[in-house]
C-alpha positions in Angstrom: -11.5 133.2 137.9 -11.3 134.8 141.1 -11.6 138.8 140.9 -10.3 140.8 144.4 -11.8 144.4 145.1 -9.0 147.0 145.4 -11.5 149.8 146.4 -15.0 151.0 146.3 -16.2 155.0 146.4 -19.4 156.1 146.1 -19.8 158.5 142.8 -22.8 160.5 141.5 -25.1 158.0 143.0 -23.2 154.6 141.6 -19.9 152.6 142.3 -16.6 153.1 141.1 -14.7 149.8 141.9 -11.1 148.9 141.2 -10.2 145.3 140.9 -7.5 142.4 140.0 -7.1 139.2 139.3 -4.7 136.7 137.9 -5.1 136.5 134.4 -4.2 133.8 132.3 -3.3 135.5 129.0 -0.9 137.6 130.6 0.4 135.5 133.4 0.5 138.1 135.7 -1.7 140.2 138.0 -4.1 142.8 135.9 -6.3 145.3 137.7 -8.6 147.7 136.1 -11.9 149.6 136.9 -15.5 150.2 136.3 -18.0 152.4 137.1 -21.7 151.1 137.6 -24.2 153.8 137.9 -27.5 153.5 140.5 -30.0 151.3 138.8 -33.2 149.3 139.9 -32.9 145.8 141.5 -32.4 143.5 138.3 -32.0 146.2 135.9 -29.1 146.2 132.8 -27.1 149.0 131.1 -24.7 149.1 128.2 -21.1 148.8 128.4 -18.7 151.2 127.5 -14.8 149.8 126.9 -12.4 152.9 127.5 -9.1 151.8 126.1 -6.2 154.3 127.3 -3.0 155.7 125.7 0.7 155.0 126.3 1.9 154.5 129.5 -1.4 155.0 131.2 -2.9 152.5 133.4 -6.9 151.9 134.5 -6.0 154.9 136.9 -5.3 158.0 134.5 -8.8 157.9 133.1 -10.8 156.7 136.4 -8.8 160.0 138.2 -8.7 162.5 135.4 -11.9 161.6 133.3 -15.6 163.2 134.7 -17.4 160.3 132.7 -19.0 159.6 135.6 -21.9 162.2 135.5 -22.4 161.6 132.2 -22.5 157.9 132.8 -24.9 158.1 135.9 -27.1 160.5 133.7 -27.3 158.5 130.9 -27.0 154.6 132.7 -23.5 153.5 130.9 -21.1 150.9 133.0 -17.7 152.8 132.1 -15.1 149.7 132.4 -11.3 151.1 132.0 -8.5 148.2 131.7 -4.8 148.7 131.8 -2.8 148.9 128.5 -0.2 146.1 129.6 0.8 143.4 131.4 3.0 144.6 134.6 5.3 143.7 137.0 8.8 141.5 137.9 9.3 139.2 135.1 7.5 140.8 132.2 9.6 142.1 129.4 10.1 145.7 129.0 12.0 148.4 127.2 13.8 152.0 127.8 11.5 153.8 125.3 7.9 154.5 126.3 6.6 153.7 123.2 7.5 149.6 123.7 6.9 147.1 126.1 5.2 147.6 129.8 2.9 150.6 129.8 2.7 150.0 125.4 0.2 146.9 124.7 -1.0 148.1 122.0 -4.2 146.2 122.5 -2.5 143.4 120.1 -1.2 139.4 120.9 2.5 140.1 120.8 3.9 136.8 118.7 7.5 136.9 119.2 9.9 136.4 122.4 10.2 137.4 125.1 7.0 139.4 124.3 4.2 136.8 123.6 4.2 134.8 127.1 2.7 138.2 128.5 1.8 140.6 126.1 -1.5 139.2 124.8 -3.9 142.3 125.2 -6.4 141.8 122.4 -7.2 138.4 123.8 -7.3 139.6 127.4 -9.8 142.3 126.6 -12.0 140.4 124.2 -12.0 137.2 126.1 -11.0 136.8 129.3 -11.8 140.4 131.0 -15.2 140.2 129.1 -15.7 137.0 130.6 -15.0 138.2 134.1 -16.9 141.4 133.6 -20.2 139.4 132.5 -19.8 137.3 135.7 -18.6 139.5 138.1 -21.2 142.4 137.5 -24.8 141.5 137.1 -25.9 145.0 136.0 -23.9 144.3 132.6 -26.1 143.7 129.3 -23.0 142.5 127.2 -25.3 142.6 124.5 -25.4 146.4 124.0 -21.4 147.4 123.9 -20.1 150.2 122.8 -15.6 151.1 122.9 -13.9 154.3 123.0 -10.0 155.3 123.8 -7.7 157.8 123.3 -4.4 158.1 121.0 -3.0 154.3 121.3 -6.5 153.4 122.4 -7.9 155.3 120.1 -5.9 153.1 117.4 -7.2 150.0 119.4 -10.9 151.3 119.3 -10.9 151.3 115.3 -8.8 148.1 115.5 -11.1 146.2 117.8 -14.2 147.9 116.4 -13.5 147.1 112.7 -12.2 143.4 113.7 -15.1 142.7 115.8 -18.3 144.4 114.6 -20.9 142.3 115.8 -19.5 142.7 119.3 -20.0 146.5 119.5 -23.0 149.0 118.6 -20.8 152.0 118.4 -17.1 153.1 118.5 -15.8 156.3 119.3 -11.8 157.1 118.9 -10.2 159.8 120.2 -7.0 161.2 118.6 -6.8 157.8 116.9 -4.4 156.8 114.4 -5.7 154.6 111.1 -2.7 151.9 111.3 0.6 151.3 112.4 1.5 152.2 108.9 -0.3 155.5 108.4 1.4 156.5 112.0 4.9 156.0 110.9 5.5 152.7 111.8 5.5 150.9 108.7 6.0 153.3 105.9 8.8 151.4 104.8 7.6 147.9 104.6 7.8 146.5 100.5 5.0 143.6 100.7 7.0 142.7 96.9 9.8 141.4 99.2 9.2 138.2 101.2 10.6 139.9 104.8 8.3 142.4 103.7 5.2 140.3 103.2 5.8 138.4 106.4 6.1 142.2 108.2 2.8 143.1 106.0 0.6 140.4 107.1 1.6 140.9 110.9 0.2 144.3 110.5 -2.8 143.7 108.8 -5.1 143.7 111.8 -4.1 147.2 112.4 -5.0 148.3 109.4 -8.6 150.1 109.4 -9.0 150.6 106.1 -8.9 147.1 105.2 -11.8 146.2 107.5 -13.9 149.8 107.1 -16.6 148.2 105.8 -17.4 146.2 109.2 -18.1 149.7 110.5 -21.4 150.3 108.9 -22.8 147.9 111.3 -22.3 150.3 114.2 -22.4 154.2 114.7 -18.6 155.9 114.7 -18.2 159.4 116.6 -14.6 160.6 115.6 -12.8 163.2 117.8 -9.7 165.0 117.1 -8.1 168.2 118.5 -7.1 170.0 115.0 -3.5 171.5 117.0 -2.6 167.5 117.4 1.2 167.3 117.5 1.4 163.8 118.6 -1.3 161.9 116.2 -2.0 164.2 113.2 -5.7 165.4 112.8 -4.7 164.3 108.9 -5.5 160.9 110.5 -8.9 161.8 111.5 -9.9 163.7 108.5 -8.8 160.8 106.3 -11.2 158.6 108.3 -13.6 161.1 107.8 -13.2 161.2 104.1 -13.5 157.0 104.1 -16.6 157.1 106.3 -18.0 159.5 104.2 -18.1 157.0 101.0 -20.5 154.8 102.5 -21.4 155.0 106.4 -24.9 155.4 107.3 -24.1 156.8 110.5 -21.3 158.6 111.8 -20.2 161.7 113.4 -16.9 163.8 113.3 -15.7 166.7 115.3 -12.6 168.6 115.1 -11.6 170.9 118.7 -10.2 173.8 117.4 -6.9 174.8 118.8 -6.3 171.9 120.8 -3.3 169.5 121.0 -3.2 165.8 121.6 -4.6 166.0 125.5 -6.9 168.8 126.2 -8.2 167.6 129.2 -10.8 165.4 130.7 -13.0 166.4 127.4 -11.0 164.4 125.6 -12.5 160.9 127.3 -16.1 162.2 128.1 -16.9 164.8 125.5 -20.6 165.5 126.1 -22.2 164.8 122.3 -19.9 161.6 122.1 -21.6 160.2 125.1 -25.0 161.5 124.1 -24.1 159.5 120.7 -22.9 156.3 122.4 -26.5 156.3 124.3 -28.4 156.4 121.0 
C-alpha cells in the first residue's frame, strides 16, 4: 500500500500534507489530507477524522477550514478523506446527491456501484491502516470523529456502529437517519420488499444504536436556521441523548443556516470538547 505525497505546506508550526494512493477497496486512486502539528520527537497525538458533505473532496475543509490553529494548540492530528471514489470508469449520476461526490460513507451492494463505492470499508479499514503505517505521530488508541452535513450523518453512523474505536463524536448539521431526512419515509417494513429496504437502511439509523454512544463524549452542532438539514434533527438527538448520556454537549448557532463559514468545521468549543 504505497502512499504518494502530492503537496506539503508548513502551517502553524506543523505540516499540512495532501497524499494519494491506489485503493484496494474502491479500485481507484484516492486522495486525502493530513495535518500533523509540531511535536517532540517520538511523541504521539490523538487523531480527529473529518467527514465532508455532499460534492466535497478533501480540499474543501483543507482550504476553507481554520482547524490548523486549534489543532496546533491542542496537539490533534486532523485527517480529511474524500467523499467518494472518482475518475473514469467510476459510476456516476446526474444529480449532485448520488454518484461521485456522494459516497455517504457506506458500502454499496448493488451494481454498478458495489465495485467502487466502498467508503465505509475504505475509511474504517484501509485508510486507517495506511495512516497508522505512514504517520508515526498518530495515536490510533485516541480517535475522535466529526463531519458536516452528509459527514455529520457519517459521524453519527460510524460512531454508533463502532463505539470501541472513538473517544468522541461531534456531528455538525448532521441528520439522524436516511428515513428521518426524507429518503426512506415511504418504507413499509411489513411488506416483503419493504423489509429488505428496511434492513438495508438499518446501519444509517442512529437511534437503533444510540446506546453505543454512551462510551464516548458527544458534541452536537447545528445552525437553527438550517434550510437543508432541519435543526429538528439535532433537537431530536438532544432529546434522545438527554435520556441516557452522561457526557454530551449541544449548541445551536442563532440565525445560521446549513453552512455558516469555517466555524461549522472548527467551532472552538467543539474542539476543546474533543481535546478533553
